C-alpha positions in Angstrom: 1.1 -15.2 -19.5 -1.8 -12.9 -18.7 -1.2 -9.4 -17.4 -2.0 -10.3 -13.8 0.6 -13.2 -13.9 3.1 -10.8 -15.3 2.8 -8.5 -12.3 3.6 -11.3 -10.0 5.8 -14.0 -11.6 8.3 -11.6 -13.3 9.1 -9.7 -10.1 12.4 -9.9 -8.2 10.5 -10.8 -5.1 8.9 -13.8 -6.8 12.3 -15.0 -8.0 13.4 -15.1 -4.4 10.3 -17.0 -3.3 10.6 -19.4 -6.3 14.3 -20.0 -5.6 13.5 -20.9 -2.0 10.9 -23.4 -3.1 13.2 -24.9 -5.8 16.0 -25.4 -3.3 13.6 -26.6 -0.6 14.9 -23.9 1.7 11.7 -22.2 2.6 11.6 -20.2 5.9 8.9 -20.7 8.5 8.2 -17.0 8.5 8.3 -14.4 5.7 7.9 -10.7 5.9 6.6 -9.2 2.6 6.9 -5.4 2.8 6.3 -2.5 0.5 3.6 0.0 -0.4 0.1 -1.2 0.0 -1.6 -2.0 -3.4 1.7 -2.9 -5.1 1.1 -6.7 -5.0 2.1 -7.8 -1.5 -1.2 -9.7 -1.1 -1.0 -11.5 -4.5 2.6 -12.6 -3.8 1.5 -14.1 -0.5 -1.5 -15.9 -2.1 0.5 -17.1 -5.0 3.2 -18.4 -2.7 0.5 -20.3 -0.7 -0.7 -21.8 -4.0 2.9 -22.8 -4.9 3.2 -24.8 -1.7 0.0 -26.6 -2.3 -0.2 -26.8 -6.1 -0.8 -30.3 -7.6 1.0 -29.4 -10.8 3.7 -26.8 -10.3 5.0 -25.3 -13.5 8.5 -24.1 -14.3 8.7 -21.3 -16.8 12.2 -19.8 -17.7 13.6 -21.4 -14.5 11.0 -19.8 -12.3 8.5 -22.0 -10.4 4.9 -20.9 -10.3 1.6 -22.6 -9.3 -0.5 -24.0 -12.2 -3.5 -21.9 -11.2 -6.0 -24.6 -12.5 -5.7 -27.5 -10.0 -8.3 -27.9 -7.2 -6.0 -26.5 -4.6 -4.9 -23.5 -6.7 -8.4 -22.6 -7.6 -9.5 -22.7 -3.9 -6.5 -20.7 -2.8 -6.9 -17.9 -5.4 -10.6 -17.9 -4.6 -9.6 -17.4 -0.9 -11.5 -20.5 0.1 -8.9 -23.0 1.3 -9.0 -24.6 4.8 -5.2 -24.4 5.2 -5.1 -20.7 4.5 -5.7 -18.6 7.6 -6.1 -14.8 7.1 -5.9 -12.2 9.8 -6.7 -8.5 9.1 -6.9 -5.5 11.4 -10.4 -4.9 12.9 -12.1 -2.1 14.8 -11.5 -2.4 18.6 -15.2 -2.6 19.5 -15.6 -5.6 17.1 -12.9 -7.7 18.6 -15.3 -10.4 19.9 -14.7 -13.5 17.8 -17.9 -13.5 15.8 -17.6 -9.8 15.0 -13.9 -10.3 14.1 -14.9 -13.2 11.8 -17.5 -11.0 10.0 -15.1 -8.2 9.5 -12.4 -10.5 8.2 -14.8 -12.2 5.8 -15.8 -8.7 4.5 -12.1 -7.9 3.9 -11.6 -11.2 2.1 -14.5 -10.5 -0.2 -13.0 -7.2 -1.0 -9.7 -8.8 -1.9 -11.4 -11.6 -3.8 -13.1 -9.1 -6.0 -10.0 -7.0 -6.5 -6.7 -8.4 -5.2 -5.0 -5.0 -5.4 -7.7 -3.2 -3.5 -6.7 -1.1 -0.4 -8.2 -2.3 2.8 -9.2 1.0 4.4 -11.5 1.8 7.3 -12.8 5.1 8.7 -12.2 3.6 12.1 -9.0 2.9 14.0 -8.2 -0.8 13.5 -5.7 -3.3 15.1 -5.0 -7.0 15.3 -6.3 -8.0 18.7 -4.9 -10.8 21.0 -8.2 -12.7 20.5 -7.4 -13.3 16.8 -3.8 -14.3 17.5 -5.0 -16.8 20.1 -7.7 -18.2 17.8 -5.2 -18.8 15.0 -2.8 -20.5 17.4 -5.7 -22.8 18.6 -6.6 -23.7 15.0 -3.1 -24.6 14.2 -3.2 -27.3 17.0 -5.9 -29.1 15.1 -5.2 -31.9 12.6 -4.9 -31.0 9.0 -4.7 -32.9 5.7 -1.2 -34.4 5.3 0.6 -33.1 2.3 -0.9 -29.6 2.7 1.2 -26.7 3.9 -0.8 -24.4 6.1 -0.2 -20.7 5.6 -1.1 -18.0 8.2 -1.3 -14.6 6.5 -1.2 -11.5 8.8 -2.2 -8.4 6.8 -1.1 -4.9 7.8 1.2 -6.1 10.5 2.1 -2.6 11.6 -1.3 -2.5 13.2 -0.5 -5.4 15.5 0.1 -4.2 19.1 1.3 -5.3 22.5 0.0 -8.7 23.6 -0.9 -9.7 20.0 2.7 -9.2 18.9 3.9 -11.2 21.9 1.6 -14.1 21.0 2.8 -14.0 17.4 6.4 -14.1 18.5 5.8 -17.3 20.4 4.2 -18.8 17.3 7.2 -17.8 15.2 9.7 -19.1 17.8 7.9 -22.5 17.9 6.4 -22.8 14.4 3.8 -25.6 14.0 4.6 -28.4 11.7 4.0 -27.9 8.0 3.1 -24.3 8.6 4.4 -21.1 7.0 3.6 -17.6 8.5 3.5 -14.7 6.1 3.5 -11.2 7.5 2.6 -8.2 5.3 3.6 -4.7 6.3 4.6 -1.3 4.8 8.0 -1.2 6.5 10.0 -3.8 8.5 10.7 -1.1 11.2 7.1 -1.1 12.1 7.5 -4.6 13.6 9.2 -5.7 16.8 12.9 -6.2 16.3 12.5 -9.8 17.6 9.8 -10.5 14.9 12.0 -8.9 12.2 15.0 -11.0 13.1 13.1 -14.3 12.9 11.5 -13.4 9.5 12.9 -13.6 6.0 12.3 -10.1 4.6 11.4 -9.6 1.0 10.6 -6.3 -0.5 7.7 -6.1 -2.9 8.7 -3.3 -5.4 6.4 -0.6 -6.6 4.8 -1.3 -9.9 5.8 0.4 -13.2 3.2 3.0 -14.3 2.9 1.4 -17.7 2.0 -2.0 -16.2 -0.6 -0.3 -14.0 -2.0 1.6 -16.9 -2.4 -1.7 -18.8 -4.1 -3.3 -15.9 -6.6 -0.4 -15.4 -7.5 -0.5 -19.1 -8.0 -4.2 -19.0 -9.8 -4.5 -15.7 -11.3 -1.2 -14.8 -13.7 1.3 -16.4 -10.9 3.7 -17.3 -10.3 5.9 -20.3 -6.8 6.1 -21.7 -6.4 9.5 -20.1 -7.5 8.5 -16.6 -5.5 5.2 -16.7 -2.4 7.2 -17.7 -2.9 9.9 -15.1 -3.7 7.7 -12.1 -0.9 5.3 -12.9 1.6 8.2 -12.9 0.5 9.8 -9.6 -0.2 6.7 -7.5 3.4 6.1 -6.6 3.7 2.5 -7.8 0.5 1.4 -6.0 -2.1 -0.1 -8.3 -4.5 -0.2 -5.3 -4.2 3.6 -5.0 -4.8 4.0 -8.7 -7.9 1.8 -8.5 -9.2 3.7 -5.5 -8.9 7.0 -7.4 -10.5 5.6 -10.5 -13.4 4.2 -8.4 -14.0 7.6 -6.6 -13.7 9.5 -9.9 -17.4 10.2 -9.8 -17.1 11.8 -6.4 -15.5 14.9 -7.7 -14.7 16.6 -4.5 -13.1 13.7 -2.7 -11.3 12.5 -5.8 -10.0 16.0 -6.5 -8.6 16.3 -3.0 -6.9 12.9 -3.4 -5.3 13.9 -6.7 -4.2 17.2 -5.3 -2.6 15.4 -2.3 -0.8 12.9 -4.7 0.5 15.9 -6.7 1.8 17.4 -3.5 3.5 14.2 -2.5 5.1 14.0 -5.9 7.1 17.1 -5.0 9.0 15.0 -2.5 9.3 11.8 -4.5 9.5 12.6 -8.2 11.6 14.9 -10.3 10.5 18.4 -10.9 9.7 17.6 -14.5 7.5 14.7 -13.5 5.5 16.9 -11.1 5.0 19.6 -13.7 3.9 17.1 -16.3 1.4 15.6 -14.0 0.0 19.0 -13.0 -0.4 20.0 -16.6 -2.0 16.6 -17.4 -4.6 16.8 -14.6 -5.4 20.5 -14.2 -7.7 22.4 -16.5 -5.3 25.3 -17.0 -8.1 27.7 -17.9 -9.9 27.0 -14.6 -8.5 29.3 -11.9 -10.9 27.9 -9.3 -9.4 24.4 -9.7 -5.8 25.8 -9.3 -6.8 27.8 -6.3 -8.4 24.7 -4.7 -5.2 22.8 -5.2 -2.9 25.5 -3.8 -5.2 26.1 -0.8 -5.1 22.4 0.0 -1.3 22.5 -0.4 -1.1 25.3 2.1 -3.0 23.2 4.7 -0.9 20.2 4.0 2.3 22.2 4.5 0.8 23.4 7.9 -0.1 19.9 8.9 3.3 18.4 7.9 5.2 21.1 9.6 3.3 20.8 12.8 3.5 17.0 12.9 7.2 17.1 12.2 7.6 19.1 15.4 4.9 17.7 17.7 4.5 14.2 16.4 0.9 14.6 17.6 -1.6 13.0 15.2 -4.5 14.8 17.0 -3.1 18.1 15.6 -3.5 17.0 12.0 -6.3 19.0 10.3 -6.6 17.0 7.1 -7.2 13.7 8.8 -8.1 12.0 5.5 -4.4 12.3 4.6 -3.0 11.5 8.0 -0.8 8.7 6.8 0.6 10.8 3.9 1.3 13.7 6.2 3.2 11.5 8.7 5.2 10.0 5.8 6.2 13.4 4.3 7.1 14.8 7.8 10.4 12.9 7.5 11.5 15.6 5.0 10.9 18.4 7.5 13.9 18.4 9.8 13.1 22.0 11.0 10.3 24.4 10.7 12.2 26.4 8.1 11.1 24.3 5.1 7.4 24.6 6.1 7.7 28.4 6.4 9.5 28.6 3.0 7.0 26.4 1.2 4.0 28.2 2.8 5.3 31.6 1.7 6.0 30.4 -1.8 2.5 29.1 -2.2 1.1 32.3 -0.8 3.0 34.4 -3.3 1.7 32.2 -6.2 -1.9 32.5 -5.0 -1.4 36.3 -4.9 0.0 36.2 -8.5 -3.0 34.2 -9.7 -5.4 36.7 -8.2 -3.7 39.3 -10.4 -4.6 37.1 -13.4 -1.1 35.9 -14.3 -0.8 32.9 -16.7 -1.8 29.8 -14.8 0.7 27.4 -16.5 3.6 29.7 -16.0 2.8 30.4 -12.4 2.5 26.7 -11.6 5.7 25.8 -13.4 7.6 28.5 -11.4 5.9 27.3 -8.2 6.9 23.7 -8.8 10.5 24.5 -9.5 10.7 26.8 -6.4 9.2 24.2 -4.1 11.5 21.4 -5.5 14.5 23.7 -5.0 13.5 24.4 -1.4 12.9 20.7 -0.6 16.3 19.8 -2.2 18.2 22.5 -0.3 17.0 21.1 3.0 18.2 17.6 2.1 21.8 18.8 1.4 
């Protein structure tokens, strides 16, 4: 079993999908949810291959596609007539030909790197025109024996009329068709869509598995593979994005500083301190100042958004999604005020030439204590 197969076919989520296939109790609609870049896409594509594989394998009581028959190769190559893929597109490109071009571009990105994050500098959504086009295509004849799969990626970006059109499709599923929805969280979808879907959580990946993948498939040193695997929160896609932007020092540095900030909320204090020590050049005060200045701005953004819920008030728009996620920890303005003051004191200490490592260790412990006190 190669490492890519290991990331899919040994997961708890795949055991559920394999079990449904084995018992011939597959649902007409699945909702695969979890952090982007953790393998949601590959689980969906592998499940499509399992339905249509000409030589299904059983390994340790787990069913999996062979990967080498004609159907499998076409599906994993994202070139299979019975696989329909829908991704969010910019609103001004929602004419059908523009939508197709944008979708093909996204497919090429996933074909080159299945864990890649599909990001856009523009606001995107899944328009009603795409939902209608998919419904129209499903009315056409298809090869008997094939299971058609409609894959909706980033379902949280489907709005209004598009969601209503999808709901009708789910309520009256076409024959020999499976609908797979991919989203970060089930709650981002209409309750009626949730209730008609079998929900399966795609777990975050282990850092060691991500490190091995980066070393095998990316241009990563042992140090960078280890670092990015640790701070990417179980998202191999995020680790790959940081590795690819490593040459863009400023943007990459901001991304790492933000990930370290997020680790204060998600990881243990020891993990955060270890990651800071591993990344920062502890003799470079300018680097430490840059990180703490960004943290100050992030605290401001998170505190403001927690109160106003106004995305337009977010200053660090490149981290808008992260800021909105972290805002859930800020039940009052008190935490933001405490954290901002603690960071301010540390910056003042550093200006007096205190030892960088000691100052950061004290800062990390204080911030973790403040966050924990607000959760109790």
